[in-house]
C-alpha positions as CSV (number, residue, x, y, z in Angstrom):
1,M,0.0,0.0,0.0
2,D,1.2,3.5,-1.0
3,L,0.3,5.5,2.1
4,L,1.5,8.8,0.6
5,E,-1.1,8.5,-2.3
6,I,-3.9,7.6,0.1
7,L,-3.1,10.3,2.7
8,K,-2.9,13.0,0.0
9,K,-6.6,12.6,-0.5
10,D,-7.3,13.9,3.0
11,S,-6.7,17.7,3.0
12,N,-6.6,17.7,6.9
13,F,-3.3,15.9,6.9
14,S,-0.1,17.8,6.6
15,I,2.6,15.5,5.2
16,K,6.3,15.8,5.1
17,E,8.0,13.4,2.8
18,L,11.4,11.8,3.7
19,D,13.4,9.2,1.9
20,K,11.4,6.1,2.9
21,E,9.1,7.6,5.6
22,L,6.4,10.2,6.0
23,I,5.8,12.6,8.9
24,V,2.0,13.1,9.1
25,N,0.0,15.4,11.3
26,K,-3.4,16.9,11.9
27,P,-4.5,19.8,14.0
28,R,-4.3,19.2,17.8
29,R,-2.4,16.0,17.2
30,Q,1.2,14.9,17.7
31,A,3.2,14.3,14.5
32,L,3.6,10.6,13.6
33,K,6.4,9.1,11.5
34,I,5.3,6.1,9.4
35,P,6.7,4.2,6.4
36,K,5.7,5.4,2.9
37,T,4.6,2.0,1.9
38,V,3.1,-0.8,4.0
39,N,2.9,-4.5,3.2
40,L,-0.3,-6.1,4.4
41,C,1.5,-9.2,5.5
42,G,0.0,-12.0,7.6
43,E,1.3,-10.6,10.9
44,L,-0.3,-7.2,10.2
45,L,-3.5,-8.6,8.9
46,R,-3.9,-10.7,12.0
47,S,-3.3,-7.6,14.2
48,L,-5.7,-5.4,12.2
49,F,-8.5,-7.9,12.8
50,L,-7.7,-8.2,16.5
51,I,-8.3,-4.4,16.6
52,F,-11.4,-4.8,14.4
53,G,-12.8,-7.4,16.8
54,D,-11.7,-6.2,20.2
55,G,-10.6,-2.6,19.7
56,H,-11.5,0.9,18.5
57,Y,-9.9,3.2,16.0
58,K,-12.1,6.3,15.8
59,S,-10.7,9.2,17.8
60,K,-8.0,7.1,19.4
61,L,-6.6,3.6,19.0
62,S,-7.4,1.0,21.7
63,L,-7.5,-2.8,22.2
64,T,-9.3,-4.4,25.2
65,N,-8.6,-8.0,26.2
66,H,-7.6,-10.1,29.2
67,V,-5.0,-12.1,27.2
68,Y,-1.6,-10.5,27.4
69,R,-0.3,-12.3,24.3
70,I,-2.9,-10.5,22.2
71,H,-1.7,-7.1,23.4
72,M,2.0,-8.0,23.0
73,Y,1.4,-9.3,19.5
74,V,-0.3,-6.1,18.3
75,I,2.3,-3.9,20.0
76,H,5.2,-5.8,18.3
77,S,3.3,-6.0,14.9
78,F,2.7,-2.3,14.8
79,E,6.3,-1.6,15.7
80,N,7.6,-4.0,13.0
81,N,5.3,-3.0,10.2
82,L,4.3,0.6,11.0
83,G,7.2,1.9,13.0
84,I,5.0,2.7,16.0
85,P,7.3,2.6,19.1
86,K,6.2,0.6,22.1
87,D,6.6,3.5,24.5
88,V,3.7,5.5,23.0
89,W,1.2,2.9,24.2
90,K,-0.7,3.5,27.5
91,L,-2.3,0.9,29.7
92,R,-5.6,1.0,31.6
93,I,-6.7,-1.9,33.8
94,I,-10.4,-2.9,34.3
95,H,-11.1,-5.0,37.3
96,S,-14.2,-6.0,39.3
97,Q,-12.2,-6.0,42.6
98,N,-11.0,-2.4,42.1
99,Q,-11.7,-1.6,45.8
100,D,-9.1,-4.1,47.0
101,K,-6.0,-1.9,46.9
102,K,-3.5,-4.6,47.9
103,F,-4.7,-6.9,45.2
104,I,-5.0,-4.2,42.6
105,N,-1.3,-3.3,43.2
106,I,-0.5,-7.0,42.4
107,V,-2.6,-6.8,39.3
108,K,-0.8,-3.6,38.2
109,R,2.6,-5.3,38.6
110,Y,1.3,-8.3,36.6
111,W,0.3,-6.2,33.6
112,T,3.3,-3.9,33.6
113,R,5.6,-7.0,33.8
114,V,3.9,-9.2,31.1
115,L,3.6,-6.2,28.7
116,E,7.1,-4.9,29.7
117,F,5.6,-1.4,30.2
118,D,7.2,1.4,32.3
119,D,5.2,2.6,35.3
120,N,4.6,6.0,33.5
121,Q,2.7,4.1,30.8
122,L,0.1,2.9,33.3
123,Y,-3.0,5.0,34.1
124,P,-3.1,5.0,37.9
125,T,-6.9,4.8,38.1
126,I,-8.5,1.3,37.8
127,S,-11.7,1.2,35.9
128,S,-14.8,-0.6,37.1
129,S,-16.2,-3.6,35.3
130,F,-19.8,-2.3,35.5
131,G,-21.3,-5.2,37.4
132,Y,-19.7,-8.2,35.8
133,K,-16.9,-10.2,37.4
134,T,-13.6,-10.1,35.6
135,C,-11.1,-12.9,35.6
136,E,-8.4,-12.9,38.2
137,E,-6.0,-10.8,36.2
138,G,-8.7,-8.4,35.1
139,I,-8.8,-6.8,31.6
140,A,-6.2,-4.6,30.0
141,R,-6.9,-1.8,27.6
142,I,-3.9,-0.6,25.7
143,Q,-4.3,2.7,23.8
144,I,-2.6,5.5,21.9
145,D,-4.3,8.8,22.6
146,K,-2.8,11.8,20.9
147,M,-1.2,10.5,17.7
148,N,-2.6,10.1,14.2
149,I,-2.3,6.3,14.4
150,S,-6.0,5.7,14.7
151,E,-6.6,7.3,11.3
152,I,-3.8,5.2,9.7
153,V,-5.2,2.0,11.2
154,K,-8.7,2.9,9.9
155,I,-7.2,3.3,6.4
156,L,-5.5,0.0,6.7
157,I,-8.6,-1.9,8.0
158,E,-10.8,-0.3,5.3
159,K,-8.2,-1.3,2.6
160,A,-8.1,-4.9,4.0
161,I,-11.9,-5.1,4.0
162,S,-12.0,-3.9,0.4
163,L,-9.5,-6.6,-0.6
164,I,-11.6,-9.2,1.2
165,K,-14.8,-8.2,-0.5
166,N,-13.2,-8.0,-3.9
167,N,-11.5,-11.4,-3.5
168,K,-8.0,-9.9,-3.8
169,L,-6.3,-11.9,-1.0
170,S,-4.8,-15.4,-1.0
171,E,-6.2,-18.3,1.0
172,E,-3.2,-18.0,3.4
173,E,-4.0,-14.3,4.1
174,Y,-7.6,-15.2,4.8
175,C,-6.3,-17.7,7.4
176,Y,-4.3,-15.0,9.1
177,I,-7.4,-12.8,9.2
178,L,-9.6,-15.5,10.5
179,D,-7.1,-16.3,13.2
180,G,-7.2,-12.7,14.3
181,I,-11.0,-12.9,14.5
182,L,-10.8,-16.2,16.4
183,N,-8.5,-14.7,19.0
184,A,-10.8,-11.7,19.4
185,E,-14.2,-13.2,19.1
186,G,-13.9,-17.0,19.1
187,S,-14.3,-19.8,21.7
188,V,-13.9,-23.6,21.9
189,L,-16.1,-25.9,23.9
190,L,-15.4,-29.5,24.8
191,D,-17.6,-32.4,25.8
192,S,-17.1,-36.0,26.9
193,K,-16.3,-37.1,23.3
194,G,-13.6,-34.4,22.8
195,I,-14.1,-31.3,20.7
196,H,-17.7,-30.1,20.7
197,R,-17.8,-26.8,18.8
198,V,-16.1,-23.7,17.8
199,T,-18.0,-20.4,18.0
200,I,-17.4,-16.9,16.5
201,S,-19.4,-14.1,18.0
202,F,-20.3,-11.1,16.0
203,N,-22.3,-7.9,16.0
204,K,-24.4,-6.5,13.1
205,K,-21.4,-4.7,11.7
206,E,-19.2,-7.8,11.7
207,K,-21.7,-10.5,10.6
208,I,-21.6,-10.1,6.8
209,L,-17.8,-9.6,6.8
210,F,-17.1,-12.6,9.0
211,R,-19.4,-14.8,6.8
212,I,-17.5,-13.7,3.7
213,I,-14.1,-14.6,5.3
214,L,-15.4,-18.0,6.4
215,L,-16.7,-18.8,2.9
216,K,-13.2,-18.0,1.5
217,L,-11.9,-21.0,3.5
218,I,-14.7,-23.4,4.2
219,Q,-18.1,-24.4,2.6
220,K,-21.3,-22.9,3.8
221,K,-22.5,-26.3,5.2
222,V,-19.6,-26.3,7.6
223,F,-20.9,-23.6,9.9
224,K,-24.3,-22.7,11.2
225,E,-25.5,-19.1,11.8
226,K,-27.2,-18.2,15.0
227,E,-28.5,-14.8,16.1
228,D,-25.1,-13.5,17.4
229,R,-22.6,-16.2,16.4
230,F,-21.4,-18.7,13.9
231,I,-21.1,-22.3,15.1
232,I,-18.9,-25.1,13.8
233,S,-19.8,-28.4,15.4
234,K,-19.7,-32.2,14.6
235,W,-16.4,-34.0,13.9
236,Y,-16.5,-33.8,10.1
237,F,-17.1,-30.0,10.0
238,I,-14.4,-29.3,12.6
239,Y,-12.0,-31.4,10.4
240,Q,-13.0,-29.1,7.4
241,F,-12.4,-26.0,9.5
242,L,-8.9,-27.2,10.5
243,K,-7.8,-28.1,7.0
244,P,-6.8,-24.6,5.7
245,F,-5.0,-23.8,8.9
246,V,-3.0,-27.0,8.6
247,K,-2.3,-26.3,4.9
248,Y,-0.4,-23.1,5.8
249,N,0.9,-24.2,9.2
250,I,-1.1,-21.5,11.0
251,I,-2.2,-22.5,14.5
252,P,-5.9,-21.4,15.0
253,F,-6.3,-19.4,18.3
254,S,-2.6,-18.8,18.0
255,L,-2.6,-16.2,20.8
256,R,-4.9,-18.0,23.2
257,P,-3.1,-21.2,24.2
258,R,-6.0,-22.5,26.3
259,D,-8.5,-22.4,23.4
260,A,-5.8,-23.7,21.0
261,H,-5.1,-26.6,23.3
262,N,-8.8,-27.4,23.7
263,L,-9.3,-27.4,19.9
264,I,-6.3,-29.4,18.9
265,S,-6.3,-32.0,21.8
266,G,-10.1,-32.2,21.6
267,F,-9.9,-33.2,17.9
268,L,-7.1,-35.6,18.4
269,N,-8.8,-37.3,21.4
270,H,-12.1,-37.6,19.7
271,K,-13.2,-41.2,19.3
272,R,-13.7,-40.9,15.5
273,T,-10.2,-39.4,15.0
274,Q,-8.6,-42.2,17.0
275,A,-10.6,-44.9,15.2
276,L,-9.9,-43.5,11.7
277,R,-6.3,-43.0,12.5
278,N,-6.0,-46.6,13.5
279,Y,-7.5,-47.8,10.2
280,L,-5.7,-45.3,8.0
281,E,-2.3,-45.9,9.5
282,T,-2.9,-49.7,9.1
283,I,-3.9,-49.2,5.4
284,E,-0.9,-46.9,4.9
285,K,1.4,-49.6,6.2
286,Y,-0.4,-52.5,4.5
287,P,-1.8,-51.2,1.2
288,N,-3.8,-53.5,-1.1
289,K,-4.9,-55.7,1.7
290,Y,-8.3,-57.3,1.9
291,F,-10.9,-55.4,3.9
292,S,-11.2,-58.2,6.4
293,Q,-7.4,-58.2,6.8
294,I,-7.3,-54.5,7.6
295,A,-10.0,-55.0,10.2
296,R,-7.9,-57.8,11.8
297,L,-4.6,-55.8,11.6
298,S,-6.4,-52.8,13.2
299,N,-7.6,-54.9,16.1
300,R,-11.2,-54.1,15.2
301,D,-14.0,-56.4,14.4
302,W,-15.3,-56.6,10.8
303,K,-18.6,-55.0,11.5
304,S,-17.0,-52.0,13.2
305,A,-14.6,-51.5,10.4
306,K,-17.4,-51.7,7.8
307,Q,-19.4,-49.2,9.7
308,T,-16.5,-46.7,9.9
309,L,-14.8,-47.1,6.5
310,Q,-17.7,-47.9,4.2
311,I,-20.5,-45.9,5.6
312,R,-19.5,-43.0,8.0
313,T,-16.3,-41.8,6.5
314,K,-15.9,-43.7,3.2
315,E,-14.1,-40.7,1.4
316,F,-10.9,-41.5,3.4
317,V,-10.4,-44.9,1.8
318,N,-10.6,-46.3,-1.7
319,I,-12.2,-49.8,-1.7
320,K,-11.9,-51.8,-4.9
321,R,-13.6,-55.1,-5.5
322,V,-11.2,-57.7,-6.9
323,K,-12.4,-61.3,-7.5
324,G,-15.3,-60.8,-5.2
325,R,-13.1,-59.4,-2.4
326,Q,-12.6,-55.8,-1.2
327,I,-9.0,-54.3,-1.4
328,T,-8.2,-51.0,0.4
329,R,-5.9,-48.1,-0.3
330,L,-5.7,-44.6,1.1
331,S,-7.6,-42.0,-0.8
332,E,-6.2,-38.5,-1.2
333,E,-8.6,-37.4,1.6
334,G,-7.3,-40.2,3.8
335,K,-3.7,-39.0,3.2
336,N,-4.9,-35.4,4.0
337,L,-6.4,-36.5,7.3
338,L,-3.3,-38.4,8.4
339,N,-1.2,-35.4,7.5
340,L,-3.6,-33.1,9.5
341,I,-3.4,-35.4,12.5
342,R,0.4,-35.4,12.5
343,T,0.6,-31.7,12.1
344,L,-1.8,-31.1,15.0
345,E,0.5,-33.4,17.1
346,N,3.5,-31.3,16.1
347,W,1.6,-28.2,17.2
348,L,0.8,-29.5,20.7
349,P,4.2,-29.1,22.3
350,I,4.3,-25.4,21.1
351,I,0.8,-24.8,22.5
352,S,1.6,-26.6,25.7
353,K,4.8,-24.6,26.2
354,N,2.8,-21.3,25.8
355,L,0.1,-22.6,28.2
356,K,2.7,-23.4,30.9
357,E,4.2,-19.9,30.5
358,D,0.8,-18.3,30.9
359,D,0.0,-20.4,34.0
360,L,3.3,-19.3,35.6
361,K,2.6,-15.7,35.0
362,I,-0.9,-16.0,36.5
363,K,0.6,-17.6,39.6
364,Q,2.1,-14.1,40.3
365,L,-1.5,-13.2,41.4
366,E,-1.7,-16.0,43.9
367,V,0.2,-14.0,46.5
368,K,-3.1,-12.2,47.1
C-alpha cells in the first residue's frame, strides 16, 4: 500500500516526505512518523482484525482483552510494520475488585511486567467492570491517545476489508485474518467425546464480513448461523475447519493457548479421530490388503470396520472389489487426514509450552 497517495486525498493531513518515511500530522495531534509503503503481511492482517474485533480506531486507537499475548502481538506487529514505538502505548486496567487496593497493586505489577511497560505508561486509576466479574488478572486496555495512528489503522482496515470483499487476497492471508478474528471473538467448547464446537461471536457490523471470510476458507454447510454467532460443530465439520490452517501451518487461536489446546487436543482425542487414525495408518502400512485383513490388523471387528470405512467416512479410503473381495488403499482425503493429525500433534508441544508460560505468569497473582 502506498500511504502517501492515500493520505494526500485527505486535506486535513499535513505530510512531510522523507526518503522512505512520512511525517504526518493533523490539528491538535502529535506528529507521527510512518513508512511510505506498508505491506499487508500475515502478521499485520492478524493484528488489524484483532483491533477490528476487540478494539476501537475512531478518535484514538485502543485494544481491550484479558490475554496479554494478544496485546504483545499487536504492539510488536505495529512496531515491526508501521514503525509505532512501544513506548507510546498507555495501559488502563479494568477489574471487578477495584476496591481491594492490595490486590490491585499486584494486578498492576502483573500487567506492567507481562507487557514490559514502564510505570509511567500505566493509568493510575483502575476502571470498574460495570457489574460483571472479571477474571483474576482483570482486563487490560492498551491505547494510543494523541497521535494520528487511529486514522492510519482505519485506512489499513478499510483497505483490507475492500480486498476481502473483492477477493483480492490469498487463502493463506484469509487464514491470518480468520485467526485474528478467532483470537478476538472465538471460543472452543469440549464435551465427553472431545471437541464439541467452535463459535465466533459477531455484532451487526461484523456479521456479513465474517461470513465472507469464512466462505473463502470453508463451505457454507460447515458452519451454522445463530443470532449472534457462527457455530462449527460435529467432527467432520471441525475437520474441514482445521484443513486450511494446517495447509499453511497457522495454529488457530494462536494467541490463546487454552483455546488452541482445547481445539487441537479435543480433535485428536475424539473417538472418531482415533478410530480413523487406527484404520488409515494400518492401510498406509499395508496397502492393497483385503478389507477383512485390515479389520484384523487394526484390532477391530469386521462390522465396526465396515461401519466406519464404508458408511460413515468412506471418502478417506478407496475400496476396490477384486475377484469378489474388497481391497483397500488410502484416498487423497485419507492422506490429508493423516497429515492433518500429524501436524496437530506437532503443534501440541508449542501450544503446551505457551500454556505453561501463561500459567506461571498467572501464579504471580496467587500471593493475594
